[in-house]
N, C-alpha and C positions, 0 to 999 in steps of 0.2 A: 615922101613916097619912097625914096631910096632906102631909108631906114626900115620901113615896114617890110620891104622886099627882102632885106637881109634877115630879118627875124623869121620870115616864112621859110627861107632856105635852111636856116639853122634848125628849125623845128623838124623839117623834113629829114635832115641828116640824122637827127636824134632817133626818129622812128625807124629809119632804115638800118640802124646799127645796134641790134639787140645784144644783150649780154650773153656770152657763150655759156652753155651748160653741158655737163658730161652726158653722153648718149647712154640710154638704157640698153641693156643686153637684149639682142634680138634672137638669141639662140632659142631653140624650141625642144621640148620633150613631151611626148604623148604616151600615156599608159592605157592599154586596153586589155580586155580579156579575150584570149584565143578560144578557150573552152573551159567549162566549169564542172566537169565530172566525166566519169567513164562508165561504160555499160557494165551490168544491165540496170536499166532505169525503171522507175515505178509507173506502172500503167495507171492512167487516170490523173496523174499529177500534171500541172501545166508544163508545156514544152517551151513556151516563150515568156519573156519577162513582161510584166505589166508597166514597168517604169517607176515603181515605188518600192522602196526597201522598208521592212523586210518583205521579200516576195512570198506569195502564197505557196504552200507545199504541205504534204503530209509529214509530220515530224519523223525524221529518219529516212524519208523518201526524197527522190529527185526525178523530175519528169523528163530531163534531157540535158544535153551537153551545152546548151546555149540559153539557159533561163535565169542565169545569175544566182542559182542555188547550188551550194556545195555541201555534200554530205561529209560528216566526220569520216576519217580513214579513207578519203578519196583524193584523187589528184585534180589539179586545175592548172591552167597555163596562162602566162602573162606575156604580152608583147610590149616592148618599149622602143619607140621611134625617136631618133634624135636628128637635129639639123643645125648646122652652123651657118648663120646668115650674114654676118657682118664682115669679119676679117679672119685671117688664119688664126687658129687656136693652138695653144700649147697646153699639154697635159690635160686633155679633155677626159672626163670620167663620168660614168653613170653609177649612181647608187640607188638600189631598189630595196625597199623595206617591207617585210611582212609583219603581221601581228605575232605576238609571242606564242600563239597556239598553232602556228603553221611553220613550215620549214622548206627551204629550197632543196631540190634534187640537184646533185652536183655532177653527175656523169653524163653531161650533154655537151660534147665538143661542138657539135653543129649549132646548138642553141645559143652558145656564146660566141659564135663566129664574129670576128672583128675586134674582139678584146685582145689587147696585147698581153695583159695579165688579168686574172679573175680571182678575187679574194672573197672568201666567205667568213662571216663572223656571227656569233662569237666563237664558233667551233671551226676547226680546220676540216678540209675535205677528207672523206674516208677513202682509204686505199681500195681501188676496185669500184668506186662509185657508190651510189646509194644515198640515203637521206642523212644529213649531218646534224640536224638540230639547229641549223643556222637560219636566222631571220633576215640577215642583211647580205646582199651581194654587191660588190663593187667591180665594175668593168672599166679597166683603164684602156682608153682609146688612143692615148699618145697624142702626138701633134697632128693636126688636121688642117687642110687648106680651106679657104673660104668656099662656101657652097657645098661642102661635104655633108653627107647624111648617111644614115644606116638604121638598123634595127637589131635588137637582140630578143630572143624568145626563150622563155624559161618555164619549167614546170615546178610546181610546189605541191606539198602534201599537207592536208588539213588534219591536225591531230584532234583532240577533244575540246569542244567548247559547247556551251548550252544552246539549245534550239532558238532560232530567231535572232541570234546575235548577228549584227552586220559589221563588216570590216572593209577597210580600204587597203590598197596597195599603192604606195607612193614612190615616185621616181624623182631624183634630183640630178641635174646635168650641170657640171661645173667645168670651168677652165681657169687658167692662171689669171686671165683678165677679169674673170667673174667667179671668184672663189665661193660666193654665197650661192650662186647658181639659180637656175629656174626649176620650179617644182610642178609636178602634175600628179594627180590621183585619178582613180577611176571615175567615169561619168556617173556611175551609180554603184554604191557599195554592194559587195557580195553578201548573201544570206546563208548562215549556217543552218543545216538540217541535221537534227539529232533527236533520237528517241532514247530515253534512259532504259538501260537493261537492268532492271531491279526486280528482285523476287521477294514478295511478301509471304511470310510463313506463319501459319498458326501451328505451333509445334506440338509434339506429343504431350498429352495431358497427364496429370497426376491426380488420382482420386483418393480422397481421405477415407478413413474407416467410417462406419455408420455413426452419425452424431445425432444428438437431440438438442435443438436450440431453445428448449423450454416450451415449445408449442407443438413441434412436429419432428419426426425423424427424417434424416436425409443425408446426402453426401455433398461435400464440397469438391468441385472439379476445377482444377487449376491449369490454365493454359499460358505458357510463355509465348509471346508474340515477337517477331523480329522481321527486319527487312535487310536485304543484302545487295550490295553493288556488284552485279555480275559483269559489268563492262570491263573490269580490270583483267587484262590478259586476252580480251576480245578485240579483234581488229576488223570486225564486220563493218561494212559501210553503213553509216548512219547511226551507229551505236555509241553510247556515251554514258557518263555517270548521271546520277540523279542530281537535280539542281537543289542544293541545300538552302537556297534563298527562298524557296517556295514551299509552303506547308504541304504535307502529305495528308490527304483526307481519305479515310477508309471506313468500312462498316464491318464489324465483327458479327457473324451470324452463328447462332447456337443451333444450327440445323441438325447437328449430329447428336443432340441431346433430346430428352423427352420434351414435349410441348409444355409440361409443367415447370420446366427449368426456368430460373430467374437469376439475376445477379445476386451473388452472396452478399451478406452484410460484413462489416469489419469484424464484428464479434465472431461470426461464423468462420471467417478467415483465420482469426487468431486461434480459435478452438481447434481448427484443423491443422495448425502448425505452419501456416503460410505467412510470410512477412510482406509488409507493404500494402499498397492500395488494392481495393477490389478490382479496379480498372485504372491503369496508369503506368508510370515508369517501372521497369523491372527492378526489383529490390535485390541488392547484392546478398542479403541474408538468405535468399533462396538458393544461392550457391550453384546455379546451373551454368551451362556453357553459353552465356548470353552477355551482351554488352551492357555496361552500367554507366550512366552519366553522360551519354551523348544524345541529347535531345529530350524534349518533354512530350509525353503522351497525355493529351487532355481528352477525357471521355465525356460525351454528352449523355443526355437522358436516355434511358433504355426504351426501346420501341418494341411493340409486339408485332412481329412480322407475320407473313402468311403462314397459316397452320398453327399459329400460336407460339412460334419460336421467338426467342429473344434476339433482338438486333440492337447493337450499340454503336453509335457513330464515334469515331476516334480521329483526332487531328494531332499530327506529330510535327513539332517545330523545333528550331534551335539546334539541330544536329549539324555535324560537319562531315561531308562524305569525302571530300578531297580539296586541298587548298593550294597545291603547288603550281597549278596551271600549266604544267609541262606536258601533260598527256602520258606521263609515266604510269605503268600499270602496277608497279609494286605498291603495297600498302605503305602510305607515306607518313603515318603517324597522326593523320587527321582523325580517324576513328581509333578507338582504343585498341592497342595491340594485344591486350590480355583480357580474357573474359572473367566473369564472376567466379568461376570454378578454378581459375588459375591457368586454364588452357590458352593456347595462342589463337588469336583471330586469324582465320584463313586469309592468305594473300590473294588467292585466285578468285574468291567470292566473299570479300570481307563483310562481316556483319556491321551494319552502320549504326543501328539503334535497336533497342529492345523495350518491350512493354509487357504487361501481364493483364489477364482478366480471369475472374473466378466466378463460378456459378454454384 
């Protein structure tokens, strides 16, 4: 009986003395949205979030300052709360990161209250304040006693990104004892609101001399077609470039021609001295002020519209409107800089792609 009692006591001691483990950090960081837009807002658009991203909105519109929708070229604000729960901390720091199409506003002394030093990257603060192009801000809080807490409030500016894109803002709170830190993002990602500012043009026509195709007399009427990104140089809220990952679908109407007009044939085109397809990509041999080689214009079967006029469906794919992602407005080389006639592509409203159609 004595031996059994000894075994029981030993087992109890083993259970009561667990192996020690290193405690997990109990510091906290919380990232929230203070507001997500500035007046004036879009009448009829939702003013409150539904809880699911992307949030409903009119492209380029925003119903209010607290619906988790942000228009391009508009401001939004972030609050980051921090709390030190365990022990005194040395070299506490907050790092808050935006996506590359947004940037922090740096002239907010009150907003960064509590920071010993504030560092922006990749770019330095601009003298006199303003937007720097920085996506990361680091707030050095220095040494902090146990139980200390605080918050920083920051505004940011959304540059250009395509509609319905969703994005997070992430915060990391580090100390010397916890260099990896604790991380927090938004409870729900913000939704970008953007409407492309694009102009489709059916340009001035060129009409051939009277021709005979072997059956009848007639004229060939040649139209260059083009579309232009008018968002470059425009900072209106909600405006942005055309999304070149999405096909452009349009219908060409021959409403300004006689009802007897029809698409020309290739032979009629050649006889009239025009190069390239009856309907399709703009041909450089026509030597007009139009883009060559940026996109494919695919034409569907001709339709007879109301009043007997010709209607032709056209789909444009494979073009590049802008690819640097920086929100810069200067023509960046994505669309050709030189047109078929040797003239320069305009920087303020660059021609993205061009096609042609002949009747």
